[in-house]
C-alpha positions in Angstrom: -7.7 -60.2 19.4 -5.8 -57.4 21.1 -3.4 -57.4 18.0 -6.3 -57.2 15.7 -7.8 -54.5 17.6 -4.4 -52.5 17.6 -4.0 -53.1 13.8 -7.6 -51.8 12.9 -7.0 -48.7 15.2 -3.5 -48.1 13.6 -5.1 -48.6 10.0 -8.0 -46.2 10.7 -5.5 -43.5 12.3 -3.6 -43.7 9.1 -6.5 -43.5 6.8 -7.8 -40.5 8.6 -4.2 -38.9 8.6 -3.9 -39.3 4.8 -7.4 -38.1 4.0 -6.8 -35.1 6.2 -3.5 -34.4 4.4 -5.0 -34.6 1.0 -7.9 -32.4 2.0 -5.4 -29.8 3.3 -3.3 -30.0 0.2 -6.5 -29.6 -1.8 -7.4 -26.7 0.2 -4.1 -24.9 0.0 -4.1 -25.4 -3.9 -7.5 -23.7 -4.0 -6.1 -20.9 -1.8 -3.3 -20.3 -4.1 -5.6 -20.3 -7.1 -8.0 -17.8 -5.4 -4.9 -15.7 -5.0 -4.1 -15.6 -8.4 -7.8 -14.9 -9.4 -7.8 -12.1 -6.9 -4.6 -10.6 -8.4 -6.3 -10.7 -12.0 -9.4 -9.0 -10.7 -7.4 -6.3 -8.8 -5.2 -5.8 -11.9 -8.4 -5.5 -14.1 -9.9 -3.0 -11.8 -6.7 -0.7 -12.2 -5.6 -1.2 -8.6 -1.9 -2.2 -8.3 -1.8 -1.5 -4.6 -4.3 -4.5 -4.2 -2.6 -6.6 -6.8 0.7 -6.3 -4.8 -1.0 -7.6 -1.7 -0.4 -11.1 -3.4 3.3 -10.6 -3.0 5.1 -11.1 0.4 6.0 -7.7 1.8 9.6 -8.3 2.4 13.0 -7.1 1.4 13.7 -10.7 0.0 10.8 -10.8 -2.5 12.3 -11.4 -5.8 11.1 -10.6 -9.1 12.8 -11.6 -12.4 12.0 -10.7 -16.0 14.2 -10.4 -18.9 17.6 -9.6 -17.7 16.1 -7.7 -14.5 16.3 -9.1 -11.1 14.5 -7.0 -8.4 14.6 -7.4 -4.8 12.2 -6.2 -2.3 8.4 -5.6 -2.2 8.7 -2.0 -2.6 11.0 -2.3 -5.5 8.7 -4.6 -7.4 5.7 -2.3 -6.8 7.7 0.6 -8.1 8.4 -1.2 -11.2 4.8 -2.1 -11.7 3.9 1.6 -11.3 6.4 2.8 -13.7 5.4 0.3 -16.3 1.9 0.3 -15.7 0.9 3.6 -14.5 -2.9 3.6 -15.1 -5.7 1.5 -15.9 -5.6 1.9 -19.5 -2.0 0.9 -19.7 -2.6 -2.0 -17.5 -5.2 -3.4 -19.7 -6.9 -6.7 -18.9 -5.0 -9.5 -17.4 -5.9 -13.2 -17.7 -4.2 -16.4 -16.7 -4.3 -19.8 -18.4 -2.9 -23.3 -17.9 -2.4 -22.7 -14.3 -0.5 -25.5 -12.6 -0.4 -25.5 -8.9 1.9 -28.0 -7.1 2.2 -28.1 -3.3 5.9 -28.2 -2.2 5.1 -28.7 1.4 2.3 -27.5 3.8 3.5 -24.0 3.6 5.1 -23.7 0.2 3.7 -24.1 -3.5 4.8 -23.6 -6.9 2.6 -22.2 -9.7 3.3 -22.1 -13.4 1.0 -20.7 -16.1 0.6 -18.3 -18.9 -0.4 -14.8 -18.6 -2.1 -12.6 -21.3 -2.3 -8.9 -21.4 -5.0 -7.3 -23.6 -4.6 -3.6 -24.5 -6.0 -1.3 -27.2 -2.9 -1.3 -29.2 -1.0 -4.5 -28.4 -1.6 -7.8 -26.7 1.3 -9.5 -24.9 1.6 -12.8 -23.3 4.2 -14.9 -21.6 4.9 -17.5 -19.1 5.3 -17.1 -15.2 6.7 -19.3 -12.6 5.8 -18.5 -9.1 7.1 -19.7 -5.5 4.5 -18.9 -2.7 4.8 -19.3 1.0 1.9 -19.5 3.4 2.3 -16.7 5.9 0.1 -15.4 8.7 -1.5 -13.1 6.1 -2.3 -16.0 3.8 -0.5 -17.4 0.7 2.1 -14.7 -0.7 4.3 -14.8 -3.8 8.0 -14.8 -2.6 9.7 -15.3 -6.0 8.2 -14.4 -9.5 9.8 -15.1 -12.8 7.9 -13.8 -15.6 8.9 -14.1 -19.3 7.3 -12.2 -22.1 6.6 -13.5 -25.8 6.9 -11.1 -28.6 3.7 -8.6 -28.4 1.1 -9.3 -31.0 -0.3 -6.2 -32.7 -4.1 -6.1 -32.6 -5.3 -6.5 -36.1 -7.7 -8.9 -37.8 -4.9 -10.8 -39.4 -3.1 -11.1 -36.0 -6.1 -12.6 -34.5 -6.3 -15.2 -37.4 -2.7 -16.0 -37.1 -3.0 -16.6 -33.2 -6.0 -18.8 -33.7 -4.0 -21.0 -36.4 -1.1 -21.4 -33.9 -3.2 -22.3 -31.0 -4.9 -24.9 -33.2 -1.7 -26.2 -34.5 -0.6 -26.4 -31.0 -3.7 -28.2 -29.9 -3.4 -30.7 -32.9 0.3 -31.4 -32.0 -0.6 -32.0 -28.3 -3.2 -34.6 -29.4 -0.3 -36.7 -31.2 1.6 -37.0 -28.1 
């Protein structure tokens, strides 16, 4: 009887422990997604300072794009200011196909597509982020962003993009 009671107690503790861990993981994933949503909103408001709050304010924060590798929060912020100095140049940022994977209780990996819509060109690409949970919340410590070729904004380019997306969707259905 004692062994049965101990086994039931152990099973209950394990069950609660697993449920709590799953909830914490789900909550952390939601927090990372909320950070990315907040960054897009700050970008679209033309507020680079607020956008940069999503990055760890550290000398070891890394940003890689093309052949450039930048180290340090301030260096990354300066790059963004040089490249996107005002709200019009910044355009409208959206993220899609966002995949967040928890690597541990205080680290996460995010992968997805970014899309930047501006008056003269639309650009897009892929990003891979490594995030850490800090006392200030989840922060990006490594950002590798790749750009695709910009699409000129014309009716023909919109039709071409639509055809490419449809083709990709059809190909995905075959898998």
